[in-house]
Structures are given as C-alpha cells and as structure tokens.
N, C-alpha and C positions, 0 to 999 in steps of 0.2 A: 504493500500500500504506500501511496505517496502522501507525504505529510505536506500540508500547505505551510509555507513560510510566511510569517507575519512581517510585514514591512512597517517600520515605525517612522513616521514623518515627524520632523521637528516642528513644534508649534510655532507659527508665525507670530511675531510680536509687532505691535503698532510702533512705527518709527516716530510718530509724533509724541506718544506717551514716553518713549525712551528719552527723547530730547526735552521732555517736560514742556511741550508747546501747548499753551492754553487755547489760542485761537490760530487757525490756519489763515495766513495772510495771502490775499490774491496778488500782491505785488512781489511775492517771493517766487519768481518764475522758475528759477533753477530747481527748487524743491517740487514745484507743481509738475514740471516736465517729466519727472520720474514716474508720475502716476497717470500719464497719458500714453497710450500705445502709439506705435508708429503709424497707425491708420487714423489717429486723432481721437480715439475713443477713450473714455475714462475707464481705468482698470478697476474691476470689481473688488469688493472687500475680501472675498474668499481667496483671491489671488495675491492682492497686495499685503494682506495681513493686518490692515488697519482695524481699530475698534470702531464700533458703530457711530459714536459721537464724532470722531475725527473724519470718518468717511463722509458723513453728511456735510461737515464743514469744508472738506476737500472738494466735494462736488460743487458747492456754492462758489467757492473760491475759483475753481477752474472756469465755471460759467461766467463769472465776473471778469476774469482775466481775458477770456475770449471776447467779451462784449466791448472791451476797451482796447482790443488788438494787442494785448501782451502775449497771448497764445493764439495759435491758428486753430481754426475750426476743423480743417481737413489735414490730410497727410501732406508733408512737404515734398515737393517734387525735386528730385535731384538730377 
C-alpha cells in the first residue's frame, strides 16, 4: 500500500502586520506594486498572505493610486 505524504505549507504572514503598518498609504507605490500582478490585477488575500483588514485597505489604496495615475490600470507593454 502506498502511504500518502502530507505536505506542510508554511503559513503566510501579513507583510503589513510584520512592519506594524496601521494604514496602507496609496502614495507608497513601491509597496503597492508588489500586490498587483503583471496583468494589472490585485493579488488575492489567499495568495499574498495579507490579513483581512490590510487586504481591504490595500484594495482601496490601489484603486486610489490608479485613479490619480500613480499605478496603471492594465499591464505595461514592453
């Protein structure tokens, strides 16, 4: 009989909680760019590892940064 091996994944930790960030700022474009895919989509919480509170703040910050043209809406053409 074959035994199934259990794979243990390391639990993802919220990067904002680790840095003790209270509010996600829409002007911090370098940090926001890490949470946007190459296609221009916001990376979901289960992949990024953010907590619910910071993911909500992150979504609002990305949308605000897009509306004042700090971030692009679509993928960048190279």
